[in-house]
C-alpha positions in Angstrom: -35.3 -35.8 125.6 -33.3 -34.8 122.5 -31.2 -36.3 120.3 -27.7 -36.3 120.2 -27.5 -35.3 116.5 -30.5 -32.6 117.3 -28.1 -31.2 119.4 -24.9 -31.0 117.5 -27.0 -29.7 114.5 -28.6 -27.1 116.3 -25.2 -26.2 117.5 -23.9 -26.1 114.2 -26.5 -23.6 113.0 -26.4 -21.1 116.5 -22.6 -21.1 115.9 -22.7 -19.9 112.5 -25.3 -17.1 113.5 -22.9 -15.9 115.7 -19.9 -15.3 114.3 -18.1 -18.1 114.5 -17.3 -21.1 111.9 -18.3 -24.3 112.9 -17.2 -27.8 111.8 -18.5 -31.2 112.2 -16.0 -33.4 112.8 -16.9 -37.4 110.5 -15.2 -40.2 111.5 -15.9 -43.9 110.4 -14.2 -47.3 109.5 -14.2 -48.7 106.1 -13.0 -51.3 104.1 -10.6 -51.5 101.0 -10.9 -53.9 97.9 -8.8 -56.2 99.3 -10.4 -56.8 102.6 -8.1 -54.8 105.0 -9.8 -52.4 107.7 -9.0 -48.8 108.1 -10.4 -45.6 110.3 -10.7 -42.1 108.7 -11.3 -39.2 110.8 -10.4 -37.6 113.9 -8.4 -39.3 116.7 -9.8 -40.9 119.6 -11.6 -38.6 121.9 -11.8 -35.8 119.6 -14.7 -33.5 120.2 -17.8 -33.7 117.6 -17.5 -30.3 116.2 -14.6 -27.2 116.2 -15.0 -24.0 115.2 -13.0 -20.7 115.1 -14.2 -17.1 116.4 -14.6 -14.4 113.5 -13.2 -11.8 116.2 -10.0 -13.3 117.0 -9.7 -16.2 114.9 -9.5 -18.4 118.1 -10.3 -22.2 118.0 -12.4 -24.0 120.5 -14.0 -27.4 120.7 -17.7 -28.8 121.3 -18.1 -32.2 122.7 -21.7 -32.7 121.9 -23.9 -34.9 124.8 -27.5 -35.6 125.9 -28.5 -34.4 129.1 -27.5 -38.0 130.5 -24.7 -38.9 128.2 -21.5 -40.0 129.4 -17.8 -38.6 128.6 -16.0 -41.7 127.5 -12.7 -42.2 129.2 -10.7 -41.3 125.4 -12.8 -37.9 125.6 -11.5 -37.2 129.2 -8.0 -37.6 127.8 -8.8 -35.6 125.1 -10.6 -33.0 127.3 -7.3 -32.7 129.6 -4.5 -32.4 127.1 -7.3 -29.6 125.8 -6.9 -27.5 129.4 -3.3 -28.4 129.5 -2.8 -26.1 126.7 -5.6 -23.8 127.8 -7.6 -24.4 124.8 -11.7 -23.2 124.2 -13.4 -26.3 124.5 -17.0 -27.6 126.2 -19.4 -30.6 127.1 -22.3 -29.1 125.3 -25.4 -30.4 126.4 -27.5 -27.9 125.0 -27.3 -24.7 122.3 -26.6 -22.4 125.4 -23.4 -24.5 126.4 -21.6 -24.1 123.0 -22.7 -20.3 122.8 -21.3 -19.4 126.4 -18.3 -21.5 125.8 -17.6 -19.6 122.1 -18.1 -16.2 123.5 -16.7 -15.9 126.7 -13.4 -18.5 125.6 -14.1 -21.2 128.3 -12.1 -23.9 129.2 -13.1 -27.3 130.0 -17.1 -25.9 130.1 -19.6 -28.7 131.0 -17.0 -31.1 132.1 -16.8 -33.1 135.2 -13.6 -31.3 136.8 -14.7 -27.4 135.3 -13.4 -25.0 138.1 -15.1 -21.9 136.3 -12.0 -20.8 135.1 
């Protein structure tokens, strides 16, 4: 099975080659010099990649999963917010999923509640 990191890297390259500019979302935790912990990056549930299409400047998001990867509850919550606002996004298990979403402006493709609209 292809690791998630490899799928993600391939999606970044493919989106770049198809008139989109993608960005990888990095998150992490750290510790200050005085011992306090902090979190960096996007909020919980935020997709792994966001991109904009050159043709119209529309923004889209890609949550990357392996063929058997599961969507967490915080990711579903973020997905539902994106659906509510008609934002292009998908749960991509392949490069093809991400490209199909970007090209066609799909909202919620690849999520369990996808209805093909």
